[in-house]
C-alpha positions in Angstrom: -56.0 -71.8 8.0 -54.2 -75.1 9.0 -55.0 -76.5 12.5 -51.4 -76.1 13.6 -51.4 -72.4 12.7 -54.6 -71.9 14.7 -53.0 -73.7 17.7 -49.9 -71.4 17.5 -52.1 -68.3 17.4 -54.1 -69.5 20.4 -50.9 -70.2 22.3 -49.5 -66.7 21.5 -52.8 -65.1 22.6 -52.7 -67.1 25.8 -49.1 -66.2 26.5 -49.7 -62.5 25.7 -52.7 -62.6 28.1 -50.6 -64.2 30.8 -47.8 -61.5 30.4 -50.4 -58.7 30.5 -51.9 -60.2 33.6 -48.5 -60.5 35.3 -47.6 -56.9 34.3 -50.8 -55.6 35.8 -50.2 -57.4 39.1 -46.6 -56.1 39.2 -47.7 -52.6 38.4 -50.0 -52.6 41.4 -47.1 -53.5 43.7 -45.4 -50.3 42.7 -45.9 -47.8 45.5 -48.4 -45.0 44.7 -47.4 -41.4 45.4 -49.7 -41.4 48.5 -47.4 -43.9 50.2 -44.4 -41.5 50.2 -43.6 -40.8 53.9 -44.5 -37.4 55.4 -42.1 -36.3 58.2 -41.6 -33.0 60.0 -38.4 -31.5 58.7 -38.0 -34.0 55.9 -39.0 -33.9 52.2 -39.0 -37.3 50.4 -39.6 -38.4 46.9 -38.4 -41.4 44.8 -39.2 -43.4 41.7 -37.9 -46.0 39.3 -36.9 -45.6 35.6 -37.4 -49.0 34.1 -35.1 -50.0 31.3 -37.9 -51.9 29.5 -41.6 -51.1 29.7 -43.2 -49.9 32.9 -41.7 -52.4 35.4 -38.4 -54.2 35.9 -36.1 -55.5 38.6 -35.9 -52.4 40.7 -38.5 -51.8 43.5 -39.2 -49.2 46.2 -41.1 -49.9 49.4 -42.2 -46.9 51.6 -43.2 -47.5 55.2 -44.8 -44.4 56.8 -45.6 -46.2 60.1 -48.2 -43.7 61.2 -50.1 -44.0 57.9 -49.7 -47.7 57.2 -50.3 -49.1 60.7 -52.7 -48.5 63.6 -50.0 -47.3 66.0 -52.5 -45.9 68.5 -54.2 -49.3 68.8 -50.9 -51.1 69.1 -49.6 -48.7 71.7 -52.8 -49.1 73.8 -52.7 -52.9 73.5 -49.0 -53.0 74.5 -49.6 -50.7 77.6 -52.6 -52.9 78.7 -50.4 -56.0 78.5 -47.6 -54.3 80.5 -45.2 -54.3 77.5 -44.0 -50.8 78.1 -40.8 -51.2 76.1 -42.9 -52.2 73.0 -45.2 -49.2 73.6 -42.2 -46.9 73.8 -40.8 -48.2 70.5 -44.2 -47.8 68.8 -44.4 -44.2 70.0 -41.0 -43.6 68.3 -42.5 -44.9 65.0 -44.8 -41.9 64.9 -41.8 -39.8 64.2 -40.0 -41.9 61.6 -40.5 -43.7 58.3 -38.8 -46.6 56.5 -37.6 -46.9 52.9 -36.5 -50.1 51.2 -34.8 -50.0 47.8 -34.5 -53.4 46.1 -32.5 -54.3 42.9 -33.1 -57.8 41.4 -30.4 -59.0 39.0 -31.9 -58.5 35.5 -34.3 -55.9 34.2 -37.1 -57.9 32.5 -40.8 -57.9 33.5 -40.5 -61.4 35.0 -37.6 -60.2 37.3 -40.2 -58.1 39.0 -41.6 -61.3 40.5 -38.7 -61.6 42.9 -39.1 -58.0 43.9 -42.8 -58.7 44.5 -42.0 -61.7 46.6 -39.8 -59.6 48.8 -42.3 -56.8 48.9 -45.0 -59.0 50.4 -42.6 -60.9 52.7 -41.1 -57.7 54.0 -44.5 -56.0 54.8 -45.9 -59.2 56.4 -42.7 -59.5 58.5 -42.9 -55.9 59.5 -46.4 -56.5 61.0 -45.1 -59.3 63.2 -42.1 -57.2 64.2 -44.3 -54.3 65.3 -46.5 -56.6 67.3 -43.6 -58.3 69.0 -41.0 -55.6 69.4 -42.7 -52.3 68.4 -40.1 -51.7 65.8 -38.5 -53.4 62.8 -35.3 -55.3 63.9 -32.4 -57.0 62.1 -34.2 -60.3 62.7 -36.6 -59.6 59.9 -33.8 -59.3 57.4 -32.1 -62.5 58.8 -35.4 -64.3 58.1 -35.7 -62.8 54.6 -32.2 -63.8 53.7 -32.9 -67.4 54.9 -36.1 -67.6 53.0 -34.6 -66.4 49.7 -31.5 -68.6 50.2 -33.8 -71.6 50.4 -36.2 -70.7 47.6 -34.6 -68.5 44.9 -32.4 -69.6 42.0 -28.7 -69.3 42.2 -28.7 -67.4 38.9 -30.9 -64.7 40.4 -30.1 -62.5 43.4 -31.1 -59.2 44.8 -29.5 -56.3 46.6 -31.4 -54.2 49.1 -31.0 -51.3 51.4 -33.6 -50.6 54.1 -33.3 -47.5 56.2 -35.4 -45.5 58.7 -35.2 -41.7 58.8 -36.6 -39.9 61.8 -37.5 -36.3 62.6 -34.2 -36.0 64.5 -32.4 -36.3 61.2 -31.0 -39.8 62.0 -30.8 -42.3 59.2 -30.3 -45.9 60.4 -30.0 -48.6 57.7 -29.0 -52.1 56.7 -27.4 -52.7 53.3 -27.1 -56.0 51.5 -24.6 -55.5 48.7 -26.3 -52.2 47.8 -24.4 -49.0 46.7 -23.4 -46.7 49.5 -25.9 -43.8 50.0 -24.5 -40.3 49.3 -24.9 -37.1 51.2 -24.8 -33.7 49.5 -24.0 -30.9 51.9 -25.9 -27.7 51.3 -23.3 -25.6 53.0 -20.2 -27.2 51.4 -22.0 -27.5 48.1 -20.6 -31.0 47.3 -21.0 -34.7 47.9 -19.4 -35.5 51.2 -16.6 -38.0 51.6 -17.8 -40.8 54.0 -15.5 -43.0 55.9 -15.9 -46.6 54.7 -16.0 -47.7 58.4 -19.4 -46.0 58.6 -20.8 -48.3 55.9 -21.1 -52.0 56.8 -22.3 -53.9 53.8 -23.4 -57.5 53.5 -23.8 -60.1 50.6 -26.9 -60.0 48.4 -30.1 -61.3 49.9 -30.3 -65.1 49.6 -26.7 -65.8 48.4 -25.3 -67.0 51.7 -27.2 -68.7 54.6 -27.4 -66.7 57.8 -25.3 -67.7 60.8 -28.2 -66.5 62.9 -30.7 -69.0 61.3 -31.7 -71.5 63.9 -32.8 -73.9 61.2 -29.5 -73.9 59.3 -28.3 -77.2 60.9 -29.3 -78.9 57.6 -27.8 -76.2 55.4 -24.3 -76.7 53.9 -22.6 -73.8 52.1 -19.2 -74.1 50.4 -19.0 -70.3 50.4 -19.5 -70.0 54.2 -22.2 -68.1 56.1 -23.4 -64.5 56.3 -22.5 -62.7 59.5 -25.2 -61.0 61.6 -26.6 -57.8 60.1 -25.3 -54.6 61.6 -27.1 -51.2 61.5 -25.3 -48.2 60.1 -26.2 -44.8 61.5 -25.7 -41.4 59.8 -26.9 -37.9 60.6 -28.1 -35.2 58.2 -26.4 -32.3 60.0 -27.4 -29.2 58.1 -30.6 -27.7 56.8 -30.9 -28.4 53.0 -28.6 -31.5 53.2 -29.7 -34.2 50.7 -29.5 -37.9 51.2 -29.7 -40.0 48.0 -30.5 -43.8 47.9 -30.1 -45.3 44.5 -29.5 -48.6 42.6 -26.4 -49.5 40.6 -28.1 -48.4 37.4 -27.3 -44.8 38.4 -23.8 -45.8 39.6 -23.0 -47.4 36.3 -24.7 -44.9 34.0 -22.3 -43.7 31.4 -21.8 -42.3 27.9 -18.9 -44.1 26.3 -16.0 -43.6 28.7 -17.7 -40.7 30.4 -19.3 -41.7 33.8 -22.4 -39.9 35.1 -21.6 -40.7 38.7 -20.5 -38.9 40.8 -19.2 -35.7 39.0 -22.1 -35.0 36.7 -24.6 -35.9 39.5 -22.8 -33.5 41.9 -23.0 -30.7 39.3 -26.8 -31.2 38.9 -27.3 -31.2 42.7 -25.5 -27.9 43.0 -28.0 -26.4 40.5 -31.2 -27.9 42.0 -30.4 -28.1 45.8 -32.9 -25.4 46.6 -35.7 -27.3 45.0 -38.1 -29.7 46.8 -37.4 -33.5 46.7 -39.6 -34.2 43.8 -38.2 -31.4 41.7 -34.7 -32.6 42.5 -35.6 -36.1 41.4 -37.2 -34.9 38.2 -34.2 -32.7 37.4 -31.8 -35.6 37.9 -33.9 -37.9 35.8 -34.1 -35.5 32.9 -30.4 -34.8 33.0 -29.3 -38.5 33.1 -31.6 -39.4 30.2 -30.2 -36.4 28.3 -26.7 -37.6 29.2 -27.2 -41.0 27.7 -29.5 -44.1 27.3 -29.6 -46.2 30.4 -28.2 -49.7 30.4 -30.1 -50.8 33.4 -33.1 -50.0 35.6 -32.4 -46.8 37.6 -34.0 -46.0 40.9 -33.5 -43.0 43.1 -34.9 -41.8 46.4 -34.3 -38.2 47.5 -34.4 -37.3 51.2 -33.9 -33.6 51.9 -33.7 -32.0 55.3 -35.8 -28.9 55.3 -35.3 -27.5 58.9 
């Protein structure tokens, strides 16, 4: 065998090894089932259907505060330091959980790198937020937006929704160019119409510098600046109501000129609304794959009120 051929084989093996290593790292960032939040009166389940292989540009982050963080220790420390407002916020965290759904433009294995970067930055920032405020605030997302604006390529961007659901059936969330969540009413047996005024949306993460960034004095943007994030607040009013978070892979899923969303999805929800969250997810996944081959990564999180 010629020396040049041997070099090519060695290079291919090295490249294959690097890709396998990257895929293994990215796979471990994917949340295991044990991270899915457990809340009184709420049943939660979600997963991603990658377009290619086992990973892609979609990503889910679960934050069950009482499982992920030592809330008792933080509450005790805050009370000893006289920071009673922080202690009060931390006590609220016992009864709520956070869910982040991220969608990076593209659906290749390497697009998972951006999702992994946000994963680590978000969880690191959440620790500082809890220590300082006792809760996750809008400031974390201002910082994430600034960091990604200063570091990511203009050809790559990501949308994100982060919401916190509590045992009082309140869902508070921030959306960065993400599709609007939907609510399926158990009593009315349909997807509810939601006033657009109840859904404040912002540009994708990292596409515009934040007005709130104190370091933006040296940043010039011909497209302007992102306004301060605002929190949306919705309520799951009835027992059996279902809240769905999803990426645009579900929104754009089609078979020729026939769209899956929202009519076909609504029809499936009518049939499976009595099931638990995981069964609802699995039923939707099976139906959408039967409906047609996906053209993008698809992620879906089901939150069902059980009381």
